[in-house]
Wavefront OBJ file of the C-alpha trace (Angstrom):
o trace
v 0.000 0.000 0.000
v 1.285 3.450 -0.920
v 1.834 5.892 1.911
v 0.101 9.250 1.675
v 3.474 10.945 1.037
v 4.321 8.529 -1.792
v 0.874 8.995 -3.289
v 1.102 12.804 -3.093
v 4.614 12.741 -4.584
v 3.372 10.581 -7.448
v 0.486 12.966 -8.204
v 2.803 15.959 -8.096
v 5.237 14.212 -10.427
v 2.677 13.331 -13.119
v 0.409 16.370 -12.923
v 2.162 18.628 -15.445
v 2.856 15.916 -18.007
v -0.691 14.595 -17.709
v -2.007 18.117 -18.289
v 0.156 18.606 -21.384
v -0.822 15.215 -22.764
v -4.517 15.907 -22.192
v -4.251 19.431 -23.586
v -2.674 17.987 -26.722
v -5.725 15.748 -27.137
v -8.599 18.093 -26.232
v -7.071 21.482 -27.175
v -8.952 23.239 -24.358
v -7.013 24.271 -21.245
v -10.008 24.274 -18.893
v -11.228 20.903 -20.136
v -7.718 19.444 -19.860
v -7.393 20.715 -16.297
v -10.800 19.266 -15.391
v -9.929 15.902 -16.934
v -6.604 15.662 -15.069
v -8.166 16.692 -11.762
v -11.028 14.250 -12.231
v -8.531 11.478 -13.012
v -6.499 12.245 -9.904
v -9.627 12.257 -7.746
v -10.788 8.925 -9.143
v -7.339 7.456 -8.545
v -7.296 8.728 -4.949
v -10.829 7.555 -4.226
v -10.567 4.073 -5.661
v -6.911 3.075 -5.692
v -5.119 4.843 -2.831
v -4.720 1.471 -1.142
v -2.773 -0.034 -4.077
v 1.016 -0.433 -4.071
v 2.808 2.613 -5.482
v 4.225 0.482 -8.331
v 0.709 -0.090 -9.685
v -0.530 3.467 -9.277
v 1.232 4.787 -12.407
v -0.424 2.362 -14.792
v -3.782 2.834 -13.101
v -3.516 6.607 -13.399
v -2.690 6.504 -17.110
v -5.624 4.170 -17.756
v -7.977 6.424 -15.757
v -6.675 9.502 -17.597
v -7.228 7.840 -20.975
v -10.764 6.821 -19.959
v -11.603 10.305 -18.659
v -10.349 11.812 -21.924
v -12.475 9.406 -23.955
v -15.473 10.223 -21.751
v -14.917 13.927 -22.432
v -14.884 13.313 -26.191
v -18.076 11.259 -25.913
v -19.786 14.057 -23.994
v -18.623 16.598 -26.571
v -19.944 14.443 -29.383
v -23.334 14.190 -27.665
v -23.448 17.915 -26.943
v -22.447 18.765 -30.505
v -25.156 16.489 -31.889
v -27.802 18.084 -29.683
v -26.662 21.652 -30.297
v -26.220 21.231 -34.042
v -29.689 19.747 -34.377
v -31.181 22.723 -32.552
v -29.708 25.044 -35.181
v -29.720 28.083 -32.881
v -26.353 27.397 -31.356
v -22.820 27.062 -32.591
v -20.470 25.063 -30.454
v -16.787 24.529 -30.854
v -14.593 22.146 -28.879
v -11.702 24.565 -29.354
v -11.356 27.503 -26.968
v -11.437 29.928 -29.878
v -7.831 30.761 -30.562
v -6.437 27.250 -31.166
v -2.945 28.591 -30.710
v -1.467 26.108 -28.243
v 2.139 25.475 -29.128
v 4.571 22.981 -27.681
v 7.368 25.430 -28.363
v 5.979 27.956 -25.883
v 6.074 25.310 -23.177
v 9.458 23.851 -24.046
v 12.134 25.087 -21.678
v 15.106 23.457 -23.439
v 17.469 20.752 -22.227
v 17.590 20.401 -18.459
v 20.398 22.208 -16.695
v 21.233 24.543 -19.590
v 21.182 28.300 -19.420
v 22.276 28.783 -23.024
v 20.758 31.522 -25.088
v 19.428 30.184 -28.349
v 19.979 32.080 -31.577
v 16.943 33.465 -33.356
v 17.633 31.245 -36.367
v 17.750 28.012 -34.362
v 14.744 29.121 -32.299
v 12.668 29.644 -35.448
v 13.891 26.376 -36.959
v 12.995 24.510 -33.750
v 9.564 26.181 -33.655
v 8.867 25.222 -37.243
v 9.990 21.651 -36.612
v 7.737 21.354 -33.552
v 4.802 22.728 -35.535
v 5.410 20.210 -38.316
v 5.630 17.389 -35.766
v 2.373 18.547 -34.122
v 0.639 18.649 -37.502
v 1.967 15.203 -38.413
v 0.863 13.770 -35.053
v -2.661 15.072 -35.648
v -2.811 13.110 -38.916
v -2.021 9.785 -37.212
v -4.845 7.410 -36.302
v -5.896 7.836 -32.659
v -4.438 4.543 -31.387
v -1.084 5.147 -33.094
v -0.956 8.691 -31.708
v -1.804 7.465 -28.187
v 0.820 4.699 -28.310
v 3.449 7.096 -29.656
v 2.779 9.741 -27.003
v 2.748 7.248 -24.131
v 5.909 5.475 -25.270
v 8.080 8.352 -26.441
v 6.747 11.451 -24.676
v 5.526 9.924 -21.434
v 8.450 7.450 -21.522
v 6.364 4.474 -20.432
v 7.689 1.033 -21.244
v 5.800 -1.367 -23.517
v 4.023 -3.165 -20.647
v 2.899 0.090 -18.998
v 1.711 1.471 -22.330
v -0.234 -1.724 -23.046
v -1.879 -1.531 -19.618
v -2.730 2.152 -20.075
v -4.192 1.563 -23.546
v -5.958 -1.671 -22.610
v -4.324 -3.737 -25.352
v -1.539 -6.285 -25.787
v 2.165 -5.469 -25.816
v 2.329 -6.636 -29.426
v -0.350 -4.112 -30.372
v 1.630 -1.341 -28.680
v 4.754 -2.294 -30.639
v 2.775 -2.401 -33.879
v 1.099 0.976 -33.231
v 4.432 2.581 -32.304
v 6.219 1.129 -35.336
v 3.498 2.325 -37.706
v 3.410 5.741 -36.033
v 7.172 6.187 -36.371
v 7.075 5.108 -40.025
v 4.159 7.421 -40.814
v 5.718 10.374 -38.963
v 9.067 9.807 -40.680
v 7.414 9.731 -44.096
v 5.286 12.828 -43.411
v 8.226 14.813 -42.043
v 10.620 13.665 -44.786
v 8.089 14.792 -47.393
v 8.311 18.260 -45.839
v 12.106 18.214 -45.778
v 12.523 17.581 -42.036
v 15.271 15.202 -40.976
v 15.703 14.401 -37.309
l 1 2 3 4 5 6 7 8 9 10 11 12 13 14 15 16 17 18 19 20 21 22 23 24 25 26 27 28 29 30 31 32 33 34 35 36 37 38 39 40 41 42 43 44 45 46 47 48 49 50 51 52 53 54 55 56 57 58 59 60 61 62 63 64 65 66 67 68 69 70 71 72 73 74 75 76 77 78 79 80 81 82 83 84 85 86 87 88 89 90 91 92 93 94 95 96 97 98 99 100 101 102 103 104 105 106 107 108 109 110 111 112 113 114 115 116 117 118 119 120 121 122 123 124 125 126 127 128 129 130 131 132 133 134 135 136 137 138 139 140 141 142 143 144 145 146 147 148 149 150 151 152 153 154 155 156 157 158 159 160 161 162 163 164 165 166 167 168 169 170 171 172 173 174 175 176 177 178 179 180 181 182 183 184 185 186 187 188 189 190
């Protein structure tokens, strides 16, 4: 069983990354914050008595489910509002200008000043990667983000996605191939 300090430390550790991951999916800061908070509450209410080693996988599964629930609610709301004809509803917060570059602080432990040229090149590369990620099928995008951005291993990713380890490997392989092809077509080499 996880102690309250271990549990609190875990939540503090994953909060920011979970928010960024959710924001990438829903593109609405308030909704992303609500989803992450709801996930943390569900984890605390139902699984605080689990060993700390299991809490990470449980949290990622709960977060994925809460995100899917949000999309389902949005789909229902959009269907109702669009059929009424008097309302226009957008999932986006209006500006749609979230950028990974604005939230990227650079390599840890560096205080180097980046040149304007490399800053612009990095920004453009991040934007191209974001656009390419949006074109991936949902399962490939989820596997890619969990494996390479969240740095979960194959078993943890499989548990979080609710699929087999072989499926995770397949989704990741296809995502990497598709991203490489899309980025190479735009002249980006990493």
